[in-house]
Structures are given as structure tokens and as C-alpha cells.
MIKE-372927 format. One record per residue (C-alpha): x, y, z; residue number from 1; residue in three letters. Coordinates in nm, 2 decimals. Example, Ala and Ser with C-alpha at 12.3 -4.5 7.8 and 13.67 -1.06 7.14 Angstrom:
// residues 2
<pt><px>1.23</px><py>-0.45</py><pz>0.78</pz><pos>1</pos><code>Ala</code></pt>
<pt><px>1.37</px><py>-0.11</py><pz>0.71</pz><pos>2</pos><code>Ser</code></pt>
//
This chain:
// residues 116
<pt><px>-0.71</px><py>-1.85</py><pz>-4.71</pz><pos>1</pos><code>Unk</code></pt>
<pt><px>-0.93</px><py>-1.55</py><pz>-4.65</pz><pos>2</pos><code>Unk</code></pt>
<pt><px>-0.87</px><py>-1.18</py><pz>-4.80</pz><pos>3</pos><code>Unk</code></pt>
<pt><px>-0.79</px><py>-1.06</py><pz>-4.49</pz><pos>4</pos><code>Unk</code></pt>
<pt><px>-0.53</px><py>-1.35</py><pz>-4.44</pz><pos>5</pos><code>Unk</code></pt>
<pt><px>-0.40</px><py>-1.30</py><pz>-4.80</pz><pos>6</pos><code>Unk</code></pt>
<pt><px>-0.36</px><py>-0.90</py><pz>-4.75</pz><pos>7</pos><code>Unk</code></pt>
<pt><px>-0.11</px><py>-0.91</py><pz>-4.42</pz><pos>8</pos><code>Unk</code></pt>
<pt><px>0.04</px><py>-1.31</py><pz>-4.50</pz><pos>9</pos><code>Unk</code></pt>
<pt><px>-0.11</px><py>-1.47</py><pz>-4.22</pz><pos>10</pos><code>Unk</code></pt>
<pt><px>-0.46</px><py>-1.49</py><pz>-3.99</pz><pos>11</pos><code>Unk</code></pt>
<pt><px>-0.19</px><py>-1.57</py><pz>-3.70</pz><pos>12</pos><code>Unk</code></pt>
<pt><px>-0.10</px><py>-1.21</py><pz>-3.79</pz><pos>13</pos><code>Unk</code></pt>
<pt><px>-0.48</px><py>-1.08</py><pz>-3.76</pz><pos>14</pos><code>Unk</code></pt>
<pt><px>-0.54</px><py>-1.29</py><pz>-3.46</pz><pos>15</pos><code>Unk</code></pt>
<pt><px>-0.23</px><py>-1.11</py><pz>-3.26</pz><pos>16</pos><code>Unk</code></pt>
<pt><px>-0.40</px><py>-0.77</py><pz>-3.37</pz><pos>17</pos><code>Unk</code></pt>
<pt><px>-0.72</px><py>-0.87</py><pz>-3.25</pz><pos>18</pos><code>Unk</code></pt>
<pt><px>-0.63</px><py>-0.99</py><pz>-2.91</pz><pos>19</pos><code>Unk</code></pt>
<pt><px>-0.41</px><py>-0.66</py><pz>-2.89</pz><pos>20</pos><code>Unk</code></pt>
<pt><px>-0.70</px><py>-0.46</py><pz>-2.91</pz><pos>21</pos><code>Unk</code></pt>
<pt><px>-0.91</px><py>-0.70</py><pz>-2.69</pz><pos>22</pos><code>Unk</code></pt>
<pt><px>-0.68</px><py>-0.63</py><pz>-2.43</pz><pos>23</pos><code>Unk</code></pt>
<pt><px>-0.67</px><py>-0.27</py><pz>-2.47</pz><pos>24</pos><code>Unk</code></pt>
<pt><px>-0.99</px><py>-0.23</py><pz>-2.32</pz><pos>25</pos><code>Unk</code></pt>
<pt><px>-1.14</px><py>-0.35</py><pz>-1.96</pz><pos>26</pos><code>Unk</code></pt>
<pt><px>-1.42</px><py>-0.54</py><pz>-1.87</pz><pos>27</pos><code>Unk</code></pt>
<pt><px>-1.51</px><py>-0.49</py><pz>-1.52</pz><pos>28</pos><code>Unk</code></pt>
<pt><px>-1.46</px><py>-0.86</py><pz>-1.44</pz><pos>29</pos><code>Unk</code></pt>
<pt><px>-1.08</px><py>-0.83</py><pz>-1.56</pz><pos>30</pos><code>Unk</code></pt>
<pt><px>-1.11</px><py>-0.52</py><pz>-1.33</pz><pos>31</pos><code>Unk</code></pt>
<pt><px>-1.18</px><py>-0.73</py><pz>-1.04</pz><pos>32</pos><code>Unk</code></pt>
<pt><px>-0.94</px><py>-1.05</py><pz>-1.11</pz><pos>33</pos><code>Unk</code></pt>
<pt><px>-0.67</px><py>-0.76</py><pz>-1.20</pz><pos>34</pos><code>Unk</code></pt>
<pt><px>-0.82</px><py>-0.59</py><pz>-0.83</pz><pos>35</pos><code>Unk</code></pt>
<pt><px>-0.80</px><py>-0.96</py><pz>-0.62</pz><pos>36</pos><code>Unk</code></pt>
<pt><px>-0.45</px><py>-1.01</py><pz>-0.79</pz><pos>37</pos><code>Unk</code></pt>
<pt><px>-0.31</px><py>-0.73</py><pz>-0.68</pz><pos>38</pos><code>Unk</code></pt>
<pt><px>-0.44</px><py>-0.76</py><pz>-0.32</pz><pos>39</pos><code>Unk</code></pt>
<pt><px>-0.30</px><py>-1.13</py><pz>-0.36</pz><pos>40</pos><code>Unk</code></pt>
<pt><px>0.03</px><py>-0.97</py><pz>-0.40</pz><pos>41</pos><code>Unk</code></pt>
<pt><px>0.02</px><py>-0.69</py><pz>-0.16</pz><pos>42</pos><code>Unk</code></pt>
<pt><px>0.00</px><py>-0.95</py><pz>0.10</pz><pos>43</pos><code>Unk</code></pt>
<pt><px>0.40</px><py>-0.96</py><pz>0.16</pz><pos>44</pos><code>Unk</code></pt>
<pt><px>0.37</px><py>-0.56</py><pz>0.23</pz><pos>45</pos><code>Unk</code></pt>
<pt><px>0.16</px><py>-0.55</py><pz>0.50</pz><pos>46</pos><code>Unk</code></pt>
<pt><px>0.32</px><py>-0.82</py><pz>0.67</pz><pos>47</pos><code>Unk</code></pt>
<pt><px>0.61</px><py>-0.59</py><pz>0.62</pz><pos>48</pos><code>Unk</code></pt>
<pt><px>0.40</px><py>-0.33</py><pz>0.80</pz><pos>49</pos><code>Unk</code></pt>
<pt><px>0.26</px><py>-0.50</py><pz>1.05</pz><pos>50</pos><code>Unk</code></pt>
<pt><px>0.60</px><py>-0.62</py><pz>1.19</pz><pos>51</pos><code>Unk</code></pt>
<pt><px>0.74</px><py>-0.23</py><pz>1.15</pz><pos>52</pos><code>Unk</code></pt>
<pt><px>0.45</px><py>-0.16</py><pz>1.36</pz><pos>53</pos><code>Unk</code></pt>
<pt><px>0.50</px><py>-0.38</py><pz>1.62</pz><pos>54</pos><code>Unk</code></pt>
<pt><px>0.91</px><py>-0.36</py><pz>1.69</pz><pos>55</pos><code>Unk</code></pt>
<pt><px>0.85</px><py>0.05</py><pz>1.70</pz><pos>56</pos><code>Unk</code></pt>
<pt><px>0.55</px><py>0.08</py><pz>1.86</pz><pos>57</pos><code>Unk</code></pt>
<pt><px>0.53</px><py>-0.15</py><pz>2.17</pz><pos>58</pos><code>Unk</code></pt>
<pt><px>0.88</px><py>-0.07</py><pz>2.25</pz><pos>59</pos><code>Unk</code></pt>
<pt><px>0.82</px><py>0.29</py><pz>2.22</pz><pos>60</pos><code>Unk</code></pt>
<pt><px>0.44</px><py>0.26</py><pz>2.41</pz><pos>61</pos><code>Unk</code></pt>
<pt><px>0.62</px><py>0.06</py><pz>2.75</pz><pos>62</pos><code>Unk</code></pt>
<pt><px>0.91</px><py>0.38</py><pz>2.71</pz><pos>63</pos><code>Unk</code></pt>
<pt><px>0.62</px><py>0.66</py><pz>2.75</pz><pos>64</pos><code>Unk</code></pt>
<pt><px>0.49</px><py>0.44</py><pz>3.04</pz><pos>65</pos><code>Unk</code></pt>
<pt><px>0.76</px><py>0.34</py><pz>3.22</pz><pos>66</pos><code>Unk</code></pt>
<pt><px>0.85</px><py>0.77</py><pz>3.18</pz><pos>67</pos><code>Unk</code></pt>
<pt><px>0.53</px><py>0.82</py><pz>3.29</pz><pos>68</pos><code>Unk</code></pt>
<pt><px>0.55</px><py>0.62</py><pz>3.58</pz><pos>69</pos><code>Unk</code></pt>
<pt><px>0.91</px><py>0.77</py><pz>3.70</pz><pos>70</pos><code>Unk</code></pt>
<pt><px>0.83</px><py>1.08</py><pz>3.67</pz><pos>71</pos><code>Unk</code></pt>
<pt><px>0.64</px><py>1.03</py><pz>4.02</pz><pos>72</pos><code>Unk</code></pt>
<pt><px>0.98</px><py>1.01</py><pz>4.12</pz><pos>73</pos><code>Unk</code></pt>
<pt><px>1.25</px><py>1.18</py><pz>3.95</pz><pos>74</pos><code>Unk</code></pt>
<pt><px>1.28</px><py>1.48</py><pz>3.69</pz><pos>75</pos><code>Unk</code></pt>
<pt><px>1.16</px><py>1.29</py><pz>3.35</pz><pos>76</pos><code>Unk</code></pt>
<pt><px>1.29</px><py>1.56</py><pz>3.12</pz><pos>77</pos><code>Unk</code></pt>
<pt><px>1.57</px><py>1.43</py><pz>2.89</pz><pos>78</pos><code>Unk</code></pt>
<pt><px>1.37</px><py>1.11</py><pz>2.88</pz><pos>79</pos><code>Unk</code></pt>
<pt><px>1.07</px><py>1.33</py><pz>2.80</pz><pos>80</pos><code>Unk</code></pt>
<pt><px>1.30</px><py>1.54</py><pz>2.53</pz><pos>81</pos><code>Unk</code></pt>
<pt><px>1.48</px><py>1.15</py><pz>2.33</pz><pos>82</pos><code>Unk</code></pt>
<pt><px>1.07</px><py>1.04</py><pz>2.33</pz><pos>83</pos><code>Unk</code></pt>
<pt><px>0.93</px><py>1.33</py><pz>2.13</pz><pos>84</pos><code>Unk</code></pt>
<pt><px>1.27</px><py>1.39</py><pz>1.93</pz><pos>85</pos><code>Unk</code></pt>
<pt><px>1.39</px><py>1.19</py><pz>1.64</pz><pos>86</pos><code>Unk</code></pt>
<pt><px>1.26</px><py>0.84</py><pz>1.78</pz><pos>87</pos><code>Unk</code></pt>
<pt><px>0.89</px><py>0.98</py><pz>1.76</pz><pos>88</pos><code>Unk</code></pt>
<pt><px>0.91</px><py>1.11</py><pz>1.46</pz><pos>89</pos><code>Unk</code></pt>
<pt><px>1.06</px><py>0.81</py><pz>1.33</pz><pos>90</pos><code>Unk</code></pt>
<pt><px>0.75</px><py>0.56</py><pz>1.54</pz><pos>91</pos><code>Unk</code></pt>
<pt><px>0.51</px><py>0.86</py><pz>1.36</pz><pos>92</pos><code>Unk</code></pt>
<pt><px>0.65</px><py>0.80</py><pz>1.06</pz><pos>93</pos><code>Unk</code></pt>
<pt><px>0.59</px><py>0.35</py><pz>1.07</pz><pos>94</pos><code>Unk</code></pt>
<pt><px>0.24</px><py>0.46</py><pz>1.22</pz><pos>95</pos><code>Unk</code></pt>
<pt><px>0.19</px><py>0.63</py><pz>0.96</pz><pos>96</pos><code>Unk</code></pt>
<pt><px>0.28</px><py>0.39</py><pz>0.69</pz><pos>97</pos><code>Unk</code></pt>
<pt><px>0.11</px><py>0.09</py><pz>0.85</pz><pos>98</pos><code>Unk</code></pt>
<pt><px>-0.23</px><py>0.29</py><pz>0.93</pz><pos>99</pos><code>Unk</code></pt>
<pt><px>-0.18</px><py>0.56</py><pz>0.59</pz><pos>100</pos><code>Unk</code></pt>
<pt><px>-0.14</px><py>0.30</py><pz>0.30</pz><pos>101</pos><code>Unk</code></pt>
<pt><px>-0.48</px><py>0.17</py><pz>0.30</pz><pos>102</pos><code>Unk</code></pt>
<pt><px>-0.63</px><py>0.53</py><pz>0.44</pz><pos>103</pos><code>Unk</code></pt>
<pt><px>-0.47</px><py>0.73</py><pz>0.11</pz><pos>104</pos><code>Unk</code></pt>
<pt><px>-0.61</px><py>0.42</py><pz>-0.12</pz><pos>105</pos><code>Unk</code></pt>
<pt><px>-0.91</px><py>0.48</py><pz>0.02</pz><pos>106</pos><code>Unk</code></pt>
<pt><px>-0.90</px><py>0.89</py><pz>-0.06</pz><pos>107</pos><code>Unk</code></pt>
<pt><px>-0.73</px><py>0.78</py><pz>-0.44</pz><pos>108</pos><code>Unk</code></pt>
<pt><px>-1.06</px><py>0.56</py><pz>-0.50</pz><pos>109</pos><code>Unk</code></pt>
<pt><px>-1.27</px><py>0.82</py><pz>-0.37</pz><pos>110</pos><code>Unk</code></pt>
<pt><px>-1.14</px><py>1.13</py><pz>-0.50</pz><pos>111</pos><code>Unk</code></pt>
<pt><px>-1.13</px><py>0.90</py><pz>-0.88</pz><pos>112</pos><code>Unk</code></pt>
<pt><px>-1.50</px><py>0.82</py><pz>-0.84</pz><pos>113</pos><code>Unk</code></pt>
<pt><px>-1.56</px><py>1.14</py><pz>-0.82</pz><pos>114</pos><code>Unk</code></pt>
<pt><px>-1.41</px><py>1.29</py><pz>-1.12</pz><pos>115</pos><code>Unk</code></pt>
<pt><px>-1.59</px><py>1.02</py><pz>-1.33</pz><pos>116</pos><code>Unk</code></pt>
//
């Protein structure tokens, strides 16, 4: 047993300390591995984003199209109020959730690189 092993009681304690210090600092390779793992874990959320975007956006677009066609034959003011109101905000939120996730991530990464 060397002098440090005698001082701290065990070489395992020293190895654990060195291992802990090593884990405090990330290399570029470790960062890229962590990013790849994060992307793999993000897959279910991307699926949820696509699903929400489809189940809200397609019926909304159909409703707008049908309202547009009906506007040639009758007054569609009540339908337009519904489409512009709460339903419109819901669809806007879902579409923002779908497209905004990647855009916000890009803006954050750009801002972080600018600060370095």
C-alpha cells in the first residue's frame, strides 16, 4: 500500500475521488455523446409533437377551407368568430409547440456560443 493509501485508509477511496474529479470536467467527445443520448431520449416527444400538430391542424385547416367555400353562399361570421377565437389560439399553441421547440433550441445555442 502506498503512502496515500495509508493516509486515506484505502486505495478505493482515492480511486473514487479521482473518478469524481474526472466526471466534473467534460471533453468534447463526452459532450457529443451526451447530446446524442439526449436526441435519442427526445424521440417520444417529437412523436407527441407531430401527433398533436396533426390532430389539431388538419381539422382546423379543413374547417377554414369549408368556411371559405361556404362564404360564397351565405354569411359565415359566426364560424369565423369560432375559428379566430379559442380554437385558433389552441391550434397556434400546438403549432408553436411543434415548430418552436427546435427554433428555441437553436436560438439558445446561438446565444450561448455568442457569450463564449
